[in-house]
C-alpha positions as CSV (number, residue, x, y, z in Angstrom):
1,P,-25.2,12.0,-9.9
2,I,-22.8,10.0,-7.2
3,L,-21.6,13.5,-6.0
4,L,-25.3,15.2,-5.8
5,F,-26.2,11.9,-4.0
6,L,-23.9,12.2,-1.2
7,H,-23.8,16.0,-1.1
8,H,-27.8,15.7,-0.5
9,L,-27.2,13.0,2.5
10,A,-25.3,16.0,4.2
11,S,-25.4,16.4,7.7
12,P,-23.4,18.3,10.7
13,G,-22.4,15.2,11.8
14,I,-21.9,13.3,8.7
15,D,-19.6,16.5,7.5
16,L,-17.2,16.0,11.3
17,F,-17.2,12.6,10.0
18,F,-16.0,12.5,6.8
19,V,-13.9,15.6,7.4
20,A,-12.0,13.3,10.2
21,V,-11.8,10.9,7.9
22,S,-10.2,13.0,5.3
23,K,-7.5,14.1,7.1
24,L,-6.4,10.6,8.5
25,G,-6.2,9.4,5.2
26,Y,-3.3,11.4,4.2
27,Q,-1.2,14.2,6.4
28,Y,-2.8,13.2,9.7
29,G,-3.1,9.7,9.7
30,V,-1.1,8.0,6.5
31,L,1.4,9.4,6.4
32,P,2.8,9.4,10.0
33,V,1.9,5.5,9.9
34,D,3.9,5.0,6.8
35,A,6.6,6.3,8.5
36,L,6.3,4.3,12.0
37,I,5.6,1.2,10.3
38,A,8.5,1.6,8.1
39,A,11.0,2.5,10.7
40,W,9.4,-0.3,13.2
41,L,10.1,-2.9,10.3
42,V,14.0,-1.6,10.0
43,W,14.0,-1.6,14.0
44,K,13.0,-5.6,13.6
45,R,15.7,-6.2,11.1
46,R,13.6,-6.7,8.7
47,Y,15.3,-5.3,5.7
48,R,13.8,-7.3,3.0
49,D,9.9,-6.2,4.0
50,A,11.1,-2.3,5.0
51,L,12.5,-2.3,1.3
52,F,9.2,-3.4,-0.1
53,F,7.0,-0.8,1.7
54,I,9.7,1.8,0.9
55,L,9.0,1.5,-2.4
56,A,5.2,0.5,-2.4
57,V,4.7,4.2,-0.5
58,V,7.4,6.4,-1.8
59,G,7.1,5.1,-5.7
60,S,3.1,5.5,-4.8
61,L,3.6,9.0,-3.6
62,L,6.0,9.9,-6.5
63,V,3.3,8.6,-9.8
64,N,0.4,10.3,-8.2
65,L,2.0,13.4,-8.4
66,G,3.2,12.6,-11.8
67,A,0.0,11.7,-12.8
68,K,-2.0,15.1,-11.1
69,N,0.6,16.7,-13.7
70,H,0.1,14.5,-16.8
71,F,-3.9,14.7,-16.2
72,T,-4.5,18.1,-15.2
73,R,-7.7,17.0,-14.0
74,L,-9.7,20.1,-12.3
75,R,-11.9,19.6,-9.5
76,P,-15.9,19.0,-9.0
77,D,-17.1,22.9,-8.7
78,L,-20.6,21.5,-7.7
79,W,-21.0,23.1,-4.6
80,R,-18.8,24.8,-2.4
81,T,-17.1,22.7,-0.4
82,I,-15.9,23.0,3.4
83,T,-12.5,21.4,2.6
84,P,-11.5,23.3,-0.3
85,E,-8.1,21.9,-2.6
86,T,-5.9,23.7,-4.9
87,T,-4.4,21.0,-6.6
88,Y,-5.4,18.7,-9.7
89,S,-8.2,15.8,-9.0
90,F,-7.1,13.0,-10.9
91,P,-6.2,10.1,-9.4
92,S,-7.0,11.1,-5.6
93,G,-3.9,11.2,-3.8
94,H,-6.1,10.4,-0.5
95,A,-7.4,7.3,-2.0
96,M,-3.9,6.3,-3.3
97,G,-2.5,6.9,-0.3
98,S,-4.5,5.0,2.0
99,A,-4.9,2.4,-0.4
100,T,-0.9,2.2,-0.8
101,L,-1.1,1.6,2.6
102,A,-4.3,-0.9,3.0
103,T,-2.5,-3.0,0.5
104,A,1.0,-3.4,1.6
105,L,-0.4,-4.2,5.2
106,V,-2.5,-6.8,3.8
107,L,0.5,-8.4,1.9
108,L,2.7,-8.1,4.8
109,A,0.3,-9.4,7.4
110,W,-1.3,-12.3,4.6
111,P,1.0,-14.9,6.2
112,T,0.5,-14.8,9.8
113,K,-2.4,-15.1,12.2
114,W,-2.8,-11.6,11.9
115,R,-4.0,-11.7,8.0
116,W,-7.4,-10.7,9.2
117,W,-7.5,-8.6,11.8
118,V,-4.9,-6.3,9.0
119,S,-7.0,-7.0,6.3
120,I,-10.6,-5.7,7.4
121,P,-9.9,-2.7,9.4
122,A,-7.1,-1.6,6.6
123,V,-9.9,-2.0,3.5
124,V,-12.9,-0.5,4.9
125,F,-10.8,2.4,6.2
126,A,-9.4,2.8,2.1
127,L,-13.1,2.8,1.9
128,L,-14.5,5.3,4.1
129,V,-11.4,7.9,2.7
130,G,-12.1,7.5,-0.9
131,T,-16.1,7.7,-0.4
132,S,-14.9,11.0,2.0
133,R,-13.4,12.5,-1.0
134,V,-16.3,12.3,-3.0
135,Y,-19.1,12.9,-0.3
136,L,-17.2,16.0,0.2
137,G,-17.2,17.3,-3.3
138,V,-13.3,17.6,-3.9
139,H,-13.2,14.8,-6.2
140,F,-14.5,12.9,-8.9
141,P,-15.6,8.7,-8.4
142,S,-13.3,8.1,-11.4
143,D,-10.8,10.1,-9.7
144,I,-10.7,7.7,-7.0
145,L,-11.2,4.3,-8.0
146,A,-8.1,5.2,-10.9
147,G,-6.6,6.1,-6.9
148,W,-7.2,2.9,-6.0
149,S,-6.4,0.7,-9.5
150,A,-2.8,2.6,-9.3
151,A,-1.9,2.2,-5.9
152,C,-3.1,-1.7,-5.8
153,A,-1.1,-2.6,-9.1
154,W,1.8,-0.3,-7.8
155,V,2.2,-2.2,-4.7
156,L,1.6,-6.0,-6.4
157,A,4.4,-4.8,-8.6
158,M,6.6,-3.4,-5.8
159,H,5.8,-6.9,-3.7
160,W,6.4,-9.0,-7.0
161,L,10.2,-6.8,-7.5
162,V,11.1,-7.3,-4.0
163,A,10.4,-10.8,-3.9
164,A,11.3,-12.0,-6.8
165,R,14.9,-10.3,-7.4
166,A,16.2,-9.4,-3.8
167,P,17.6,-12.2,-1.9
168,P,16.4,-14.2,0.8
169,P,17.8,-12.9,4.5
170,P,19.5,-14.9,6.4
171,H,16.9,-18.1,8.8
172,H,14.6,-17.0,6.1
173,P,12.2,-20.2,4.9
174,D,13.1,-19.5,1.4
175,A,16.5,-19.9,2.1
176,P,18.8,-22.7,2.4
177,A,19.5,-24.2,5.6
178,A,23.4,-24.4,6.2
179,H,23.4,-27.8,7.6
180,D,21.6,-28.8,4.5
181,N,24.7,-27.4,2.6
182,I,26.9,-29.3,4.2
183,Q,25.2,-32.6,4.3
184,D,24.4,-32.3,0.1
185,S,28.4,-31.8,-0.1
186,G,29.3,-34.8,2.4
187,I,26.8,-36.8,0.2
188,A,28.5,-35.5,-3.0
189,Q,32.1,-36.1,-2.2
190,K,31.3,-39.8,-1.0
191,A,30.1,-40.2,-4.4
192,V,32.8,-39.1,-6.0
193,A,35.1,-41.2,-3.7
194,E,33.1,-44.5,-4.6
195,G,33.3,-43.6,-8.0
196,K,29.5,-42.3,-8.6
197,K,28.3,-39.5,-10.1
198,P,26.8,-37.4,-7.7
199,A,22.8,-36.6,-8.0
């Protein structure tokens, strides 16, 4: 019913809009932006963020390919689409790729003053990409929901993994400052000299 409802809204103008959104949602938008962001993070020597971002993007792609080949769900065939696809349907690669990028950008920008300037456009973009795939008749709504859910879960897991396991970079707020270590060492030495047990 959702597919048919959106199809009844079709017009040449809306077709052009959602075809463009769909193209930006993967090979002509998401993938180049992924590469540029990863390269920028490395260039800025934000290696920890770069590790998180690369694991999120590459891992999401591999998860999507594996899931498609596991479920082997055929695509909708309710009408002759203007953007035919030949791969399996579940979960949506466009939905998963755009949601992966959006979620990763939100997490990277959240500690900064740019959080809302990044988060709102990122979420709107992911929603539009998912809607475009249903409107074009190449995905069931459940394909889109699965792609969004899998992307969010994977990116959050990678963020936790890098944040919890990778050592903080130098000069990071979580890293102990060198003068603090020196000061603590001096206090301990003084306490030992006075015959006291260091705290």
